[in-house]
N, C-alpha and C positions, 0 to 999 in steps of 0.2 A: 620444299620449305617446311616439311613436317618436323624437321629437327628444331625448328624455332618454337614449336608449340609449348614445351615445358617452360621456356623463358618468358614467353608472352603471358602464360597463365600466372607465373610468379609475379610479374609486374602488376597484373590486375589485382591479385589477392593481397599484395604487400605494398601497394602504392602509397598508402598513408604512412606506414612505419618507415619506409626507406627515405622519405622526404624529411623526416624529423631527426632530431639528435638521437644517437651519435652519428648516424650514417650520413644524413644531410645530402643525399643524392650523389655522393661520390662513387664513381664506378668501382674502384678497388674495394670499397667497403660493401657495396652491393654484391660484388662477386663472392666475398666471404659469406654473406648471408645466404646467397644462392647455393653455394657449396654445402653450407650447413644443413640444408634441406635435402641432402643426399644426391644432389646433382653434381657429378664429378666432371669437371671441365676445367681446362687451363684458362689462365687469365687472358691470353691472347685470343683463344677461341671465343671466350665470353665477350670480349670487346668487339670481335668481328660480328658476332650474332646481334649484338646491340646495334651496331652500325647498319646491318642489313635490315633490321626491323624498322629503324628510323627512315631508311631509304624507301622501303616498300610502302610504309604508311605516309610517306611524304611529310615527315616531320612530327612524329609523336613525342620526341625527346628534345630535339633542337630544330630551330628554323634554318639557320645557315651556319654550318660548321664544316670547314675544309677537311680537317683530320681529327680522328677520334683515337684517343689512347687511354690507358688505365688511370691517368691523372685527371681526366676530365670529370666534370660533374653535370648531371642532367639539369637542363634549364626548367623543365616542367615534364609532366606525364599526362598525355592526352588519353584518358581512359576510353573514351568513345571509339577512337581509332583502334586501340588495342583489343577492345571487345569485338569489333568487326573483324579484325584479323584473326582472332582466336576462333570465331565461328567459321570463317573460311577454312582455316587449317583443319578444324575438326571434320568438316564435310569432306575435304580432300583425303584426309587420313582414313575415314571410314570407307571411302571408295577405292582405296589402294589395295589390290589383292596381295601384294608382296610386303605389306607392312609388317613390322615385327610385333611380337606380343606386348612389348613394353616400350614406352617412349625412352626409357633409360638405355635400351639396347641399340638405339640408332647410332650408326657409325658417323661420328662427327666429321670424318675426313672424306666421306663419300661425296661424289659430285651432286650438285643441286638438281632437283627435279626441273622439268622444262617449263615451270610456271614462272611467268614474268610478273612484274608489278602491274602491267596493263591487264593481265589475266585476273589478278586479284581484284582490282577495282571494277572490272567488268562483272566479276562474280557478285560484288556488292549490290549491283543494280538488279540482281535476280530477286524475286519475292521470297522471303524467308521469315520465319518467326524469330525476331531478335531476342536475345537474352535480356534479363532484367538489367536495366541501366546500372552500371557499376557506381556511378555518381550517387544514385538514389540509395544504394546499399551503404555507401560511405556516410551520407547525410543522416540516415536513419539508425546508424549504429550507435548504441549507447556510449555516452562520453565516459572517460575514465573517472570523472567525479561522480557520475551517477552510479557506476558499477561499484565504486568504493563505498558510497553511501549505503547502497543496498547490502553490501557485505557487512558493513558496520551494524546495520539494523538487525541482520540475521544473528550476529553474535550477541548484541546487547538485549535482544528480546527473545524470550524462550518460545520454543515451538509449542503450540497447543495441540495435544493429541486429540484426534477426532475419533470418537467412539461410535461404532456402528450400533444399530438397534437390533436386538435379538428378535428373530421372527419364529423361534421355536416355541410352539404353544405348550409343549410339555415342560419346558424350563419355566415359563411364566406361571403355569399352574402350580408347579412345585414351590416356587418362591412365594407365590401368593399365600399358600397355606402356612408358610413360615412367618412372613411379615404381616399377615393380616391386613389391617388398614393403615400400615405405615409403621413408624417407630424406628428407633436406632437399635437394631439387633444384629447388625452386620458382623460384629465381632464374634457372634455365636454361630455364624454360618458354617464354618469349617466343621466337618464331621456329621452334619445333618443332611448334606446333599452329596451327590456323586462328584468325583473329581472333574468330570466333564462340565457339569453345571457350575461348579465353583470356578473353574478356569474361565468359563463364559462370563461370569459376573465380574471378573477382573478386567475383561477387555471390552465388553459390550454394555449398552444401556438396556434396562428392562423396564417396561411400563406395566405395573401390576394393578389390576382392577380393584377399586375400592367398593365393596358391597356393604351397604347399610340397610336398615329396616325400610328406608324410603326408596331404595333403588329398584327400578323396574328395567331389567336388562333388555327387554324387548324394545324399549324406546331408543336404545343405542347411545352413542356418546353425547355428552353435553357439548353444546356449541362453544361454550366459554371455557370448559375444562378447568384448569387450575386457577383461572381468573374469575370463576363463578362467585357471585356474592352470596349465594345460598347453598354452598356446597354441602353443608351438614344435612339439609333437608331436601336437596335437589333429587328429583326422581330419575334423572339421567345418570349415565355411567361416568364416573371419574376415575383417575389413575394416580397411583403413587409412583414417582420416578426413582428408580434404583440406579444411580450413576456408578460407572466403573470406578471412578476415583474415590468412592466412599469406602471401598474395601481397605482394611487396615494393613493388608499385606503389600499394598502398593507403596513403595518407599519414596514418598514425595519429598521427604527431607533430603535424601541422598541426591535426588534429581536437582533440587534447588541448590544444593551445595556445589554440584558439578557445574551448573550454569553460572554460579557466582565466580568460580575459579576461572571459567572460560572468559568471563567479562574482564577480570583483572588481567588476564594474560594477553588479551587481544591488542593489536597495534592499530586498529582503525580509529584514530583519534582526530580525523579531519573535522575541523570546525570547533574542536574542544582544546582549550589550552590545558596545561598540566593540572593546574589548580582546579579548574572547572571539572576536569575528568575525574579527579579523585574526591571531589566534594560531595557530601551527602545531600540528598534532596530535602528541601524544607519540610517541616511537619505540616499537617493539615491546618488551615486557618479558616475561620468562619465568623460571620456576624449575623445575628438574628435581627432583621430590620425590614422596614418597608422600602423596597428598592426605589420607589418613586419619591421618597422623602430624604434619604441619606445623601449628604453631599459627596459626590464621587471624588472630589479633589483630595479627600483624606486618604484615599486608597492608593494613590500613586498611578504610575503608568504600567501597562501590561503588554506583553508580546502577543497574547491571544485571549479572546473573550468568547465564551459560550453563553448564549442566552436562550432560555426556554420560557418565554413569556406565557402568562395565563391568558391567551387570546380569548376574546369574547366571541364564541362560535354560536351563540343564540341557542344553546342546548343546556339541559340540566346537568351540572357538574358538581362533584363533591368538594370543590374548592372555589374560592373567589376568583374573579377575572378582572382584567384591566381593559379600559377603553382604548381604542386605537390611538386616539389623540394623546393619551397619557404616555403610551409607549413611544410615539413619534417625538415627543417633547423631551425625552431623556437626554441629558448632556453628555453624550458618548465621547465627545472630543476631549473631555477631561480625563478619560481613561486610556487613551491611546493616541500617540502621534504617528506611529507606523506599526504595522502588524496585520493580523487577520482576525476576523470575527466570524463565528458560526451561529446562525440564527435559525432555531427550529420554528417551522411554520406549519399551520394546518391547511387543509384544502381551501377553506374560505379566505385565509389570510396570506396566501402566497403573494398576491400582488401588493398587499399592504406591507408585507415584509420586504419586498424589493424596493418599495418606495421609502421605507424606513432606512435601509442601508444607503441608498442614494442621498437622502437628506442628511445622514450622519457623516457623509464624506467618504464613503467606501465605493469601490468598484466591484461589482458582482463578477466574480471570476469563475465560480464553479458551483456545483450542487451535489450533495451526497443524498442518496436514497436509502432509507432503511426499509427493507422488505420484512414484514412481520411474520413470524412463525408461531404456531401454538405449541402447547406442551408436547404434542406428538410429532413435532418437527414438520408440520404441514402448514401450507399457506393459509392464513386466516381468511375465512369466507363469511364469517358472522362476527361483526364488531359492534362497538357501542358508539361509533362516530360515523358521520356521513348523513347527508339529507336525502340523496337519491341512490347512492351506491355505498356498500360497506367499504370503509377505507382499510386497505390491507398494507399500506405503506405510509411513511412520513418523509417530509422533505427537510433538508438541512442546507440552507443557503450559505455560501462561503463568500465573504467580502474581503477585499484587500485594501489597505491604506498605506500609502508611501511608495507606490510604484513597484518596480521590479526589485524586490528585496533579496539580496544575495545570501542571506543567512537562513532562508527557508529551504527545506529539503523537499524538492518537487519530485513528482512522478515515482513515488515510492509505494503508495497505497492505491487501492481501487476506490471508485466513487459509489460503490454499492456495498451495503452491509446487510447480510442476511442473519437475523438473530431473533431469538424468542422474546415474547413480551413477558413482562413481570408486573409489578405493582402499577397502579394508575399513574400515568405520566412519567414513569421511569424509562429512561432511554438506555440503549445498549452500551456496555462498558467499552466495546471496541472503539467507540468514538474518541474516548480519552487517549487510547493508545495511538490512534491515528494522529491526533493533535500533537502528542508528545514526540512522535517521530518527525513531524514537520518542523516544530520549533525547538525541540530539545527538552530534556527533562528538567533543566535548571532555569529555563525561561519563566518569567512571571506569568501565571495563568489565572484567569478570573472566570467564575461562573455566576451569572446573574439569575435570579429567581430559582436558586438551588434549594434542595431539600436535604435531609439528614443522609440519605443514601448517596448523595453526590459528593459528600466530603471525602477527600482523599489527599495523600501526601503530594506536595508540590503545587497545590491548588488553593486559591482563596475563594470561598463560597459565601455569597450573601443572599438573603431571602427571608421572608416571614415564616417559612416552614422549616427552618433550621433551629436547633435548640441552643440557646445561650450564645456566648462569645468566647472565641479563642484566637488571640492574635500573637504571633511569634515575632514578627518584624517590629523592632523597637520604634522606628519612626512612625509607622502606621498606628501603633498602640498609643503613642503620645497624642497624635492628632485626634484619634477616636475618643480618648478620655477628655480632651478639651471640648470636643463636640458634644459629648454627653453632659458635661458640666454646664455648657451654654444652654442646651435644651432644657435641663432641669431647672435652671434659673428662670427661663422664660415661663415654665409651667407654674412656678411659684408666684410670679407677678400677676 
């Protein structure tokens, strides 16, 4: 039966494709696909082998079929029986001292070995390590939609080059003498250093120590590094970051142009109609206001909402906070009928955040963790938050409203973001990229409790820490102007 092994393996590996269009389980078309994979066999021999496999396994293709010919079609494919038969054939083939070097060299006309169907099923009762269930492989295999979505994301989103940190102390010492305590002098770097150091600055990140009159090197690095509030007078050691991308010899414009051309040429438009695919993203929009006071109805509906409330964590903070009851009473139903919401929560407010999402009508479906890194790309061990332990991460709860939404791109990104900290309360930019990959760049997106650094194309940002008002959408602008006239009239009365 060793001559059946190639065909059995073929059925196991191709079971999904041969049951779909255009083959649709027809034996003649399956034979063409089998021969295409370099298995040279006549149609009659192929039909005979299929019949023998069905007989040995007692019906892995048909239950009751008197005669089999090339015009027949398989009723089904029992993967479990085929996997058992493959395991048996491999064991017998390994024990055969006269076996050929290749299964392709087996003489198709040679008489069958003396193994009967009874021998085969007797062999199945012997203890052995079964292979991974083929059905499990089929179920866990990514769908065509998922693979197409990931391919589309790879084309539409540029790859971010990861720059290694230079560990050569001589390079750091040389660059420190040139840059001093920082400053933009990179354009003057060529000719002042060796070609080795210059090429290193193009590819790697360098952390250059900042030495001032107050610095005591023996104290070591400052725990807060570039987030230190007293950097000018701090006695600990701080660093200036010389990024590889800052060198003007890196042609970022050419890279951006190439990426733009790739986007125009790609054919991965699943989920995008032609007009949507060619349409430009809306300009940034924002309103400076108290989120607790502005009527949400003037803003319209959104596909995604990001909210970074100023939770009252019972600590001294450089900004005002909101009471839990104020946040829970926000009329979020006026902003969204269906879609997702991402809610930043602190350690103390995790349960309050979950309660808020539930009360607003959302189902908590996931959670994103932001692991914080300091300037030197090390995990933060000394922070300014936390009552008992230093908080080195933040939580972003993900809620869904509207059930199983078909227009969301699932299973594209990871639930963990590892990124450096910046200004107080500033979250990583990677979150916006994750959101846009989930809902699309042209979906309406809102950020509550935003700041100036949150303003970006395609997003509507509101909060009392943004500057001024800028509204591009005509309907929203008219409603906002009517709201302002009404509030001004009330103030005069």
